[in-house]
C-alpha positions in Angstrom: 33.9 -14.7 -19.1 37.9 -14.3 -18.1 39.5 -17.3 -17.9 40.2 -18.9 -14.8 43.6 -20.4 -13.7 43.9 -24.1 -13.9 43.7 -25.8 -10.6 45.9 -28.2 -9.3 45.2 -31.0 -6.8 46.6 -29.0 -3.8 44.4 -27.1 -1.2 46.6 -24.0 -1.6 46.1 -23.6 -5.2 42.6 -24.1 -4.8 42.5 -21.4 -2.6 44.3 -19.1 -4.5 42.1 -20.1 -7.6 39.4 -19.2 -5.6 40.4 -15.7 -4.5 41.2 -15.0 -8.0 37.6 -16.0 -9.1 36.0 -13.8 -6.3 38.3 -10.7 -6.8 36.9 -10.6 -10.7 33.5 -8.9 -10.4 33.0 -8.9 -14.0 31.6 -12.5 -13.5 28.6 -11.3 -11.7 27.5 -8.6 -14.5 28.5 -9.9 -17.9 25.6 -12.5 -17.8 22.9 -9.4 -17.5 24.4 -8.0 -20.5 23.9 -11.4 -22.3 20.6 -12.1 -21.1 21.7 -15.5 -19.5 23.2 -16.9 -16.9 26.0 -19.4 -17.4 27.5 -21.9 -14.6 30.5 -23.3 -15.6 31.8 -26.9 -14.7 35.4 -28.0 -13.7 36.8 -29.9 -16.3 37.4 -33.0 -14.8 34.7 -33.6 -12.1 31.8 -31.9 -13.7 30.3 -30.0 -10.6 29.3 -26.8 -10.3 32.3 -24.3 -9.2 31.2 -22.5 -5.7 31.7 -18.9 -6.4 31.5 -16.8 -3.4 29.6 -13.4 -3.4 32.3 -10.6 -4.0 30.8 -8.5 -1.2 32.1 -11.0 1.4 35.5 -10.0 0.7 35.4 -6.4 1.2 33.5 -6.4 4.7 37.0 -5.5 6.5 37.7 -2.9 4.1 34.3 -1.4 5.2 34.8 -1.7 8.5 37.8 0.2 8.5 36.2 3.1 6.6 33.6 3.8 9.6 34.7 6.7 11.9 36.1 5.6 15.0 33.9 4.6 18.1 30.6 3.5 15.8 29.6 0.1 15.4 27.1 -0.2 12.6 27.1 -2.7 10.3 26.8 -2.8 6.4 23.4 -1.5 5.9 24.0 1.4 8.1 27.7 1.9 6.4 26.1 2.3 3.0 23.0 4.4 4.3 25.5 6.9 6.2 27.4 6.9 2.5 24.4 7.7 0.7 23.4 10.7 3.1 26.9 11.6 2.9 27.0 12.0 -0.8 24.2 14.6 -0.6 25.0 16.3 2.5 27.5 15.6 5.5 25.7 17.4 8.3 25.2 15.0 11.1 25.3 11.9 9.0 25.3 9.9 11.8 22.3 11.3 13.7 20.0 11.0 10.5 21.2 7.2 10.3 20.1 7.1 13.8 16.8 9.1 13.5 15.9 6.7 10.3 16.6 3.5 11.7 14.5 4.2 15.1 11.5 5.5 12.9 11.8 2.2 10.7 12.3 0.0 13.7 9.2 1.0 15.4 7.2 0.8 12.2 8.3 -2.6 11.4 7.6 -3.9 14.8 4.2 -2.2 14.7 3.3 -3.8 11.6 4.2 -7.3 13.0 2.4 -6.5 16.3 -0.5 -5.6 13.9 -0.4 -8.8 11.5 -0.3 -11.0 14.7 -3.1 -9.4 16.0 -5.2 -9.3 12.6 -4.4 -13.2 12.4 -4.6 -14.0 16.0 -8.0 -15.3 15.9 -7.7 -17.5 12.9 -4.7 -19.2 14.0 -6.0 -19.8 17.2 -9.0 -21.6 15.5 -6.4 -23.3 13.5 -4.5 -24.6 16.5 -7.8 -25.7 18.2 -8.7 -27.6 14.9 -5.4 -29.3 15.0 -5.4 -30.2 18.8 -9.2 -31.6 18.4 -8.1 -33.5 15.1 -5.5 -35.7 17.1 -7.7 -36.4 19.9 -10.3 -38.3 17.4 -9.1 -41.2 14.8 -10.7 -40.6 11.4 -10.3 -42.6 7.9 -9.9 -39.3 6.3 -6.9 -36.9 6.5 -7.8 -33.6 8.5 -7.2 -30.6 6.3 -7.5 -27.1 6.8 -7.9 -24.5 4.0 -6.7 -20.9 5.1 -8.2 -18.2 2.8 -5.1 -16.0 2.7 -6.3 -13.7 0.0 -4.3 -12.5 -3.2 -1.8 -10.1 -1.3 0.7 -13.0 -2.0 4.0 -11.1 -0.6 2.5 -11.1 2.7 2.1 -14.8 3.0 5.5 -15.8 3.7 5.1 -13.8 7.2 1.7 -14.9 7.7 2.6 -18.8 7.7 6.1 -18.2 9.9 3.4 -17.0 12.4 1.2 -20.1 11.9 4.4 -22.1 12.1 5.3 -20.4 15.4 1.5 -21.2 17.0 1.7 -24.8 15.8 4.9 -25.5 17.4 3.1 -25.1 20.7 1.0 -28.3 19.5 3.8 -30.4 17.8 7.4 -30.0 16.6 7.0 -31.4 13.7 5.8 -28.9 10.7 7.0 -29.1 7.3 6.3 -26.0 5.0 6.6 -26.9 1.1 6.7 -24.6 -1.7 5.3 -24.8 -5.3 6.3 -26.7 -8.4 7.8 -29.7 -6.6 7.5 -33.4 -7.8 6.3 -36.0 -6.1 9.8 -37.6 -4.9 10.9 -33.6 -4.2 7.5 -33.5 -2.1 8.2 -36.6 -0.3 12.0 -35.9 0.2 11.5 -32.1 1.7 8.5 -33.5 3.8 10.3 -36.2 5.6 13.3 -34.5 6.0 11.6 -31.6 7.8 9.5 -33.5 9.8 12.2 -35.9 11.3 14.7 -32.3 11.9 14.3 -31.5 15.4 16.3 -28.7 17.5 17.9 -29.5 20.7 19.6 -26.2 22.7 19.7 -24.5 19.3 21.4 -27.5 17.6 19.8 -28.9 14.4 19.5 -32.8 14.4 18.3 -34.5 11.0 16.6 -37.7 11.8 16.6 -38.9 8.4 18.9 -38.3 5.2 17.6 -36.7 2.2 18.8 -39.8 0.3 16.8 -42.4 2.4 13.8 -40.0 2.9 10.6 -41.9 1.9 7.1 -42.4 3.8 8.3 -45.9 5.1 11.5 -44.6 6.9 9.2 -41.6 8.6 7.0 -44.0 9.5 9.7 -46.3 11.2 11.4 -43.2 12.3 8.0 -41.8 14.2 7.5 -45.2 15.8 10.8 -45.3 17.5 10.4 -41.8 18.4 6.9 -42.1 20.2 5.3 -45.6 21.5 1.8 -46.7 20.5 -0.8 -45.9 22.8 0.1 -42.8 24.1 -0.6 -39.2 22.8 1.7 -38.5 20.1 1.9 -35.3 17.9 0.9 -34.8 14.7 2.7 -34.5 11.5 1.5 -31.2 9.9 2.3 -30.4 5.8 1.6 -26.8 5.3 1.4 -26.2 1.2 1.8 -21.9 1.1 0.8 -21.6 -2.2 -1.9 -24.1 -3.0 -2.4 -22.7 -6.7 0.9 -23.5 -7.4 1.2 -26.7 -5.5 -1.7 -28.6 -7.1 -1.6 -31.3 -9.6 -1.0 -34.5 -10.3 1.9 -34.8 -7.7 -0.2 -33.7 -4.9 -3.1 -35.9 -5.6 -0.7 -38.7 -5.6 0.8 -37.6 -2.2 -2.5 -37.5 -0.8 -2.9 -41.1 -1.6 0.2 -42.5 -0.2 -0.7 -39.9 3.1 -4.0 -41.9 3.1 -2.3 -45.4 2.7 -0.1 -44.7 6.1 -2.7 -44.9 8.3 -0.6 -45.2 11.6 0.9 -41.5 10.9 -1.2 -38.9 12.1 -1.0 -36.5 9.5 -2.7 -33.1 9.1 -2.7 -31.0 6.1 -2.6 -26.8 5.9 -3.6 -25.4 2.5 -2.9 -22.0 1.6 -5.4 -20.8 -0.6 -5.4 -17.1 -2.1 -8.8 -17.6 -4.0 -11.9 -19.4 -2.9 -12.5 -22.8 -1.7 -13.9 -23.8 -4.8 -10.6 -23.5 -6.1 -9.5 -26.9 -4.2 -12.5 -28.9 -5.5 -11.5 -27.7 -9.3 -7.8 -28.7 -8.7 -8.3 -31.8 -6.7 -10.2 -34.8 -8.1 -13.1 -36.4 -6.2 -11.0 -39.3 -5.5 -8.4 -37.1 -3.8 -11.0 -34.7 -1.9 -12.9 -38.2 -0.6 -9.9 -38.7 1.3 -9.9 -35.1 3.2 -11.7 -33.7 5.7 -12.1 -29.8 5.0 -12.6 -27.3 7.2 -12.1 -23.6 6.1 -10.8 -20.8 7.9 -11.1 -17.3 6.7 -8.6 -14.5 7.4 -9.4 -10.6 7.5 -9.4 -8.6 4.3 -5.9 -7.2 3.4 -7.6 -3.9 3.1 -8.4 -4.2 6.7 -4.9 -4.7 7.5 -3.8 -1.7 5.6 -6.2 0.6 7.5 -4.6 -0.6 10.8 -1.0 -0.5 9.6 -1.8 3.4 8.3 -3.5 4.5 11.7 -0.7 2.8 13.5 2.2 4.4 11.7 1.2 7.5 9.1 -1.8 9.0 11.0 -0.3 8.4 14.4 0.9 11.7 16.1 3.6 9.9 18.1 5.6 9.1 14.7 7.4 12.6 13.5 7.6 11.4 10.2 4.6 12.6 8.2 3.5 12.1 4.4 2.3 14.8 2.0 -1.3 14.5 0.4 -0.2 13.4 -2.9 2.7 11.2 -1.8 -0.1 9.5 0.5 -2.4 9.0 -1.8 0.4 7.2 -4.4 1.2 5.0 -1.7 -2.6 4.0 -0.9 -3.5 3.9 -4.8 -0.4 1.5 -5.7 -1.8 -0.8 -2.7 -5.4 -1.2 -4.2 -4.6 -1.2 -7.7 -1.6 -3.7 -7.9 -1.4 -6.6 -5.5 -3.1 -5.5 -1.8 0.3 -6.6 -0.1 1.0 -4.6 3.2 4.8 -5.8 2.5 4.9 -3.5 -0.7 3.5 -1.0 1.0 5.8 -1.1 3.8 8.8 -1.5 1.5 7.2 2.1 -0.2 7.0 4.0 2.9 11.0 2.1 4.1 12.1 3.9 0.6 10.4 7.1 1.3 11.4 7.7 4.5 15.1 7.0 3.2 14.6 9.5 0.4 13.4 12.0 3.2 16.8 11.6 5.2 18.8 11.8 1.9 17.4 14.8 0.1 17.0 17.1 3.7 19.8 17.5 5.8 17.5 19.5 8.3 16.0 15.9 8.9 18.4 15.5 11.5 15.9 17.1 13.8 13.0 14.7 12.5 12.7 12.4 15.7 11.1 13.2 19.2 10.8 16.6 20.5 13.3 16.2 23.2 15.7 14.7 21.1 15.2 16.9 18.4 15.5 20.2 20.7 19.0 18.6 22.3 20.2 18.3 18.9 19.3 21.7 18.0 21.1 23.0 20.8 24.3 21.1 19.5 24.2 22.5 15.8 27.0 25.0 15.0 26.3 28.1 12.8 27.4 26.1 9.7 24.9 23.0 10.5 22.0 25.8 11.1 22.4 26.8 7.5 20.7 23.4 6.1 17.6 24.7 8.5 17.8 28.4 7.0 17.6 27.3 3.6 14.3 25.6 3.9 11.9 27.1 1.7 8.9 27.7 4.4 11.8 29.0 6.8 12.9 31.5 4.1 9.1 32.7 3.1 8.6 33.2 7.1 11.7 35.2 7.2 10.4 37.3 4.2 7.3 38.2 6.0 9.3 39.1 9.0 10.5 42.9 10.0 13.9 43.5 8.6 16.0 43.3 11.7 14.3 40.5 13.4 14.5 38.4 9.9 18.6 39.9 9.8 19.0 38.5 13.4 17.6 34.9 12.4 19.8 34.7 9.4 23.1 35.9 11.6 22.8 34.8 15.2 22.9 31.3 16.1 21.4 31.6 19.2 18.4 33.6 18.1 17.7 31.2 15.1 17.9 28.0 17.5 15.4 29.5 19.7 13.1 30.5 16.8 13.4 26.9 15.3 12.7 25.2 18.8 9.6 27.4 19.1 8.5 26.6 15.5 9.1 22.7 16.2 7.5 22.8 19.2 4.5 24.6 17.7 4.5 21.9 14.4 4.4 18.7 16.9 1.5 20.3 18.7 -0.3 21.1 16.0 0.0 17.6 14.1 -1.1 16.3 17.6 -4.3 18.6 17.3 -4.9 18.1 13.5 -4.7 14.4 14.2 -7.5 14.6 16.9 -9.5 16.5 14.8 -9.5 14.3 11.9 -10.3 11.4 14.1 -13.2 13.3 15.9 -14.7 14.6 12.4 -14.7 10.7 11.4 -16.7 9.9 14.5 -19.5 12.4 13.1 -19.5 11.5 9.8 -18.6 7.7 9.4 -22.2 6.1 9.4 -24.1 9.0 7.3 -25.8 8.1 3.9 -23.6 7.5 1.0 -20.4 8.3 3.4 -19.4 11.8 1.4 -16.1 12.0 3.6 -15.2 8.4 3.0 -15.7 4.6 4.3 -12.6 4.5 6.6 -10.3 7.3 8.5 -7.6 7.0 5.8 -10.0 8.6 3.3 -10.7 11.4 5.5 -7.5 12.1 6.5 -6.2 12.2 2.7 -9.0 15.1 2.2 -7.8 16.7 5.3 -4.1 16.7 4.2 -5.2 18.4 0.9 -6.3 21.5 3.0 -9.4 23.6 3.0 -11.8 20.6 3.8 -14.5 23.1 5.1 -15.0 24.1 1.6 -15.1 20.9 -0.4 -18.6 19.6 -1.6 -18.1 16.3 0.0 -17.8 18.3 3.4 -21.2 20.3 2.7 -23.2 17.0 1.9 -21.9 15.7 5.1 -22.8 18.6 6.8 -26.3 18.7 5.4 -27.0 15.4 6.5 -25.6 16.3 10.2 -28.3 18.9 10.2 -31.0 16.3 10.4 -29.5 13.8 12.9 -31.5 12.8 15.7 -30.9 13.4 19.6 -29.9 10.0 20.2 -27.1 10.2 17.5 -26.0 13.4 18.5 -25.5 12.2 22.0 -23.3 9.4 21.1 -21.4 11.4 18.8 -20.6 13.9 21.1 -19.4 11.5 23.6 -17.3 9.8 21.0 -15.8 13.5 19.8 -15.0 14.3 23.8 -13.6 11.1 24.3 -11.0 12.0 21.4 -10.3 15.5 22.0 -10.4 16.0 26.1 -7.1 13.6 26.3 -5.2 16.1 23.6 -5.0 19.1 26.7 -5.0 21.5 24.5 -5.9 25.5 24.9 -7.2 25.9 21.3 -10.1 23.3 22.0 -11.4 24.4 25.2 -14.2 26.7 23.7 -15.4 23.1 21.5 -15.1 21.2 24.7 -16.7 23.4 26.9 -19.9 23.9 24.0 -20.0 20.3 24.0 -20.4 20.0 27.7 -23.0 22.5 27.4 -24.7 20.8 24.6 -25.3 17.7 26.7 -26.6 19.5 29.5 -29.3 21.3 27.2 -30.2 18.1 25.5 -30.7 16.3 28.9 -32.6 19.4 30.0 -35.1 19.0 27.3 -36.8 16.1 28.7 -37.8 12.5 27.1 -40.2 14.0 24.7 -37.4 14.6 22.0 -35.9 11.1 22.3 -37.4 9.9 19.4 -36.7 10.6 15.6 -39.7 12.1 14.8 -39.3 14.8 17.4 -35.9 15.6 16.2 -36.6 16.2 12.5 -38.4 18.9 10.8 -41.1 18.1 9.1 -41.0 19.2 5.4 -43.9 21.1 3.8 -44.9 18.2 1.6 -45.5 15.9 4.6 -47.8 18.7 6.3 -49.4 19.2 3.1 -50.3 15.5 2.7 -51.3 15.2 6.3 -53.4 18.2 6.1 -55.2 16.6 2.8 -55.4 13.3 5.1 -57.6 15.2 7.7 -59.8 16.8 5.6 -63.3 15.9 5.7 -64.5 12.8 4.0 -67.3 14.8 2.0 -65.2 17.1 0.1 -64.3 15.5 -3.4 -61.0 15.2 -4.4 -59.5 18.0 -6.4 -58.9 17.3 -10.4 -56.4 19.6 -12.1 -57.3 21.1 -15.6 -54.5 19.2 -17.0 -55.7 15.9 -16.2 -59.2 16.3 -18.1 -59.4 15.7 -21.8 -58.4 18.2 -24.2 -62.0 18.8 -25.0 -63.1 20.0 -22.0 -60.4 22.0 -21.0 -62.7 25.1 -21.8 -65.3 23.8 -19.3 -66.0 25.8 -16.5 -65.0 24.5 -13.2 -68.4 24.4 -11.9 -69.7 22.4 -14.5 -71.1 18.9 -13.7 -68.8 16.5 -12.5 -69.3 12.7 -11.5 -69.4 14.0 -7.6 -71.7 13.7 -4.7 -74.5 15.8 -4.0 -73.4 19.0 -2.3 -69.9 18.8 -3.0 -67.7 21.2 -4.6 -64.1 21.1 -6.1 -61.6 23.5 -4.0 -59.2 25.3 -6.3 -55.3 25.3 -5.5 -55.9 28.8 -3.8 -58.6 27.3 -1.3 -61.1 29.2 -3.0 -64.1 28.1 -5.3 -63.8 29.9 -8.9 -66.7 31.5 -10.3 -68.0 30.3 -13.8 -66.0 31.0 -17.0 -63.2 30.2 -18.4 -59.4 29.1 -17.1 -57.5 32.6 -16.1 -53.8 32.1 -16.8 -53.4 35.0 -14.7 -55.2 33.3 -11.8 -53.5 30.1 -12.3 -50.1 31.9 -12.1 -51.0 33.3 -8.8 -52.3 30.3 -7.1 -49.0 28.3 -8.3 -46.9 31.3 -6.9 -48.9 30.9 -3.6 -48.4 27.3 -3.3 -44.7 27.8 -3.9 -44.4 30.2 -1.1 -46.3 28.0 1.4 -43.9 25.1 0.0 -40.7 27.3 1.0 -42.0 28.5 4.0 -39.8 27.7 6.9 -41.3 25.8 9.7 -40.5 26.9 13.2 -37.8 25.8 15.0 -37.8 23.5 17.9 -35.7 24.0 21.1 -33.7 20.5 20.1 -32.9 22.2 16.6 -31.9 25.2 18.0 -29.6 23.3 20.2 -28.3 21.2 17.4 -27.4 24.2 15.0 -25.7 26.1 17.6 -23.4 22.8 18.4 -22.8 22.4 14.5 -22.1 25.9 14.0 -19.3 26.1 16.7 -18.0 22.9 15.5 -17.7 24.5 11.8 -15.9 27.4 13.1 -13.2 25.3 15.2 -13.0 23.0 12.0 -12.2 26.1 9.8 -9.7 27.6 11.9 -7.9 24.4 13.4 -7.8 22.0 10.6 -4.9 23.1 8.7 -2.6 20.7 7.2 1.0 20.5 8.6 2.2 21.5 4.8 1.2 25.0 5.9 3.5 25.4 8.7 6.9 26.5 8.8 9.7 24.0 9.0 7.4 21.3 7.7 10.3 20.0 5.4 12.1 18.5 8.7 9.2 16.4 9.1 6.8 15.9 6.3 8.0 14.5 2.8 6.1 15.7 0.0 8.3 15.2 -3.3 6.0 13.2 -5.3 7.7 13.0 -8.6 10.8 11.6 -7.4 9.1 8.7 -5.7 7.0 7.9 -8.9 10.6 7.7 -10.6 11.7 5.1 -8.6 8.6 3.0 -7.3 6.9 3.2 -10.5 8.6 0.7 -13.2 9.2 1.9 -16.9 11.0 -0.8 -18.1 10.9 0.2 -21.8 12.6 3.3 -21.0 15.0 1.6 -18.7 16.0 -0.5 -21.2 16.3 2.3 -24.0 18.4 4.2 -21.4 20.8 0.9 -20.9 21.2 0.5 -24.7 21.9 4.0 -26.0 23.9 5.1 -22.9 25.4 1.9 -21.0 27.3 4.2 -18.7 24.1 5.2 -16.8 24.3 1.4 -15.3 27.6 0.1 -15.7 29.7 3.5 -14.9 32.5 2.4 -17.1 34.7 5.4 -18.2 35.2 3.9 -21.7 31.6 3.5 -22.3 31.0 7.4 -21.4 29.6 9.0 -24.2 29.2 13.1 -24.7 26.4 13.2 -27.5 23.2 10.4 -27.3 23.9 9.7 -31.5 27.8 8.9 -30.8 28.4 5.5 -31.5 31.9 4.3 -30.1 33.7 0.7 -30.9 34.1 0.5 -27.0 30.0 -0.1 -26.7 28.8 -3.6 -26.2 27.7 -5.2 -29.7 24.3 -5.1 -28.8 24.2 -1.3 -27.8 26.1 -0.7 -31.3 23.5 -2.7 -33.3 20.5 -1.1 -31.2 21.8 2.4 -31.8 22.1 1.8 -35.6 18.7 0.0 -36.0 17.3 3.3 -34.3 18.4 5.2 -37.6 16.7 2.4 -40.0 13.2 2.7 -41.3 10.5 0.1 -41.1 12.2 -2.5 -43.1 15.8 -3.3 -42.6 18.5 -4.7 -44.7 20.3 -7.2 -43.0 23.4 -7.3 -44.9 23.7 -3.1 -45.0 23.2 -3.8 -41.0 26.1 -6.4 -40.7 28.4 -4.0 -42.8 27.8 -0.9 -40.9 28.0 -2.9 -37.5 31.2 -4.3 -38.7 32.7 -1.2 -39.4 32.0 0.1 -36.2 32.9 -2.6 -33.8 36.1 -3.5 -35.8 37.2 0.4 -36.7 37.5 -1.3 -40.4 36.5 0.1 -44.0 32.9 -0.6 -45.8 34.6 -2.5 -48.3 36.0 -5.3 -45.6 34.2 -8.5 -45.5 33.3 -9.8 -41.8 35.1 -12.7 -40.9 32.9 -15.4 -39.2 33.7 -14.7 -35.7 32.2 -10.9 -36.4 29.1 -12.6 -38.2 28.6 -14.7 -35.3 28.6 -11.8 -33.0 26.1 -9.7 -35.2 24.0 -12.9 -35.3 23.8 -12.9 -31.4 22.9 -9.0 -31.6 20.0 -9.6 -34.0 18.6 -12.3 -32.1 18.9 -10.5 -28.7 16.9 -7.8 -30.3 14.6 -10.0 -31.6 14.1 -11.5 -28.2 13.7 -8.2 -26.7 10.9 -7.1 -29.0 12.6 -4.1 -31.2 12.6 -6.3 -34.7 11.0 -9.5 -36.1 11.5 -11.5 -39.4 9.7 -9.9 -42.0 7.4 -11.8 -44.7 7.7 -9.5 -47.5 11.7 -9.7 -47.9 13.6 -12.5 -46.6 16.8 -10.4 -46.2 15.0 -7.9 -44.5 13.9 -7.4 -40.7 10.9 -5.3 -39.7 11.3 -2.8 -37.0 8.5 -2.8 -34.4 9.2 0.4 -32.3 9.7 4.1 -33.2 10.2 7.2 -31.8 14.2 7.5 -32.4 16.8 8.1 -29.7 
């Protein structure tokens, strides 16, 4: 580390020294290469030196670099610089569009989270209110089953605290891994801290914090005999807080019966975790009430419905990007917070990669921005692949006019933007309407939730998939009552769209409802609404046959020795009975004829495949489904098939996977073979991956040398080669103790990273654990 200037006792020297430390940015990055973080103490006092973030010093410089008349913060400044590094087309407008979409999404998620947990929080507040009215020998305890989505718990408990503030101002939220003393101190300080007009007033100092001090302070604040607010202690991560310290804390809280304590445990797993983590003596002092929270998948479905599927949101995701986000949520931590972080990154990547995304906003704002764009700014729209493909399919003069004349281009782009927004709204409405039809079908071939059907629809050619064909077969068997209910739901979804393309379908559905009403009440039952199969008809005919007729015994059911017995042979049947053949005729005496048996089986198969006559309800139902199938085939086209979809829709799945799916081994290999990729120091830049200059850090030289070695590495040879490169000396020179220590640290760090291990075969060798070269 760089040596700091010696401090004098004067305040001016201290300030100068502090500014010098802040200006040295290497101190913040040097610990990363070493794998440790050192907090040096002052020589005389032994107190940790306070180092301010180097970012605070450059705030004024950043504000000077902003364009005149703009008032954006640091995040907007960096975002604008990032967008401008790719393209300088309407940078501030792109930043504004990005912030508007992101703000609406975050507000929608916060509102949804409050709505999802509103019922649970109201129940907890009611439990707290009731617990304060009744004295008890035990501590009232609320166990909130939060689920395994740990990153979302911080926001959930912040909402809970805001709800509990209506009952009591004394709420303490403690984290995991604290000792008994730290638990008591933090709890007492939090419970005694109050706010008055935005000013925080601390009731008890941390050094004096104890339960007896808390009892004395509480009795001074609230007189006995009156209604006194409870003291609520919240453990957000019960699994991380459970232990001897928590059990001792419960015992201490129970001894102070004059204080109305109430506990809230946030349990990520099940209620049995509480009984396994706490002893029986501790749980006997608690009155536990369990409160379950809704599953994280339900919350995700609502977030996707409100943000991604919502047609009012201009930004859209392609099929593969949407599938990646959902799978990343389902296969990892079920955290909506991480899902939104991924969505936020994708949104920023879209506005960074596509300069034409300046038009990705509401339609009126986009058309106004389009009207003010110059001819050079329109080139970012002309370069879009979908626009170029559309121009290539046009007549020669019309295509050239769009590429040369800015007014014609603006008019055409405006029409395409209007068409895209209209089609997106139509597409979303059709997906929702189709979901109403198939959501309760057996086996749910098109998915259980709306996002599954939306994902399949975004993929394209939905009506030709096997899942859709299976669902359509089930729709052909629905009853009249179900059909009427589904038509009502579809009408409620499509009529508000007010689209001319849907008028034939809407009129067809209204006509179907009228025809169903005219059929009468005889077709209400399920039996009248389904077609009887040939097997059921045959079984009914057999059951209705005269009782005197003996059952048919097929030849295959007879013993092998009797296969040649004539069918008119004596059987154990009532007198006067006769055996009927499959064809319905009594065969004459004689041996079994294979040709006649074949003919009878073919006749039976033809009778089985004979279609029963259709009833009026079947005709109405099939007519409606045929019209609906035609509309879905023609109009349910994914937005990615339209021109200018690059403005609104993001489809670069590869870039998202590289950024959001971590590859730590590849990143570590890159950092050790080419450290310039991360440090961007000109002295570290190399032209060839096999080059090993002396300017590289010690661990990088050692790592690149170890890549050239076999399975067993001789430590002395490795040391000689490393010393030759690091000191630019000859191979015959003996390394001095300082360089030997530096090399020993390299070996230890590589062993800690898992690249080498000590060898049991040879004591002066180490074994290499990774292979593949550079």
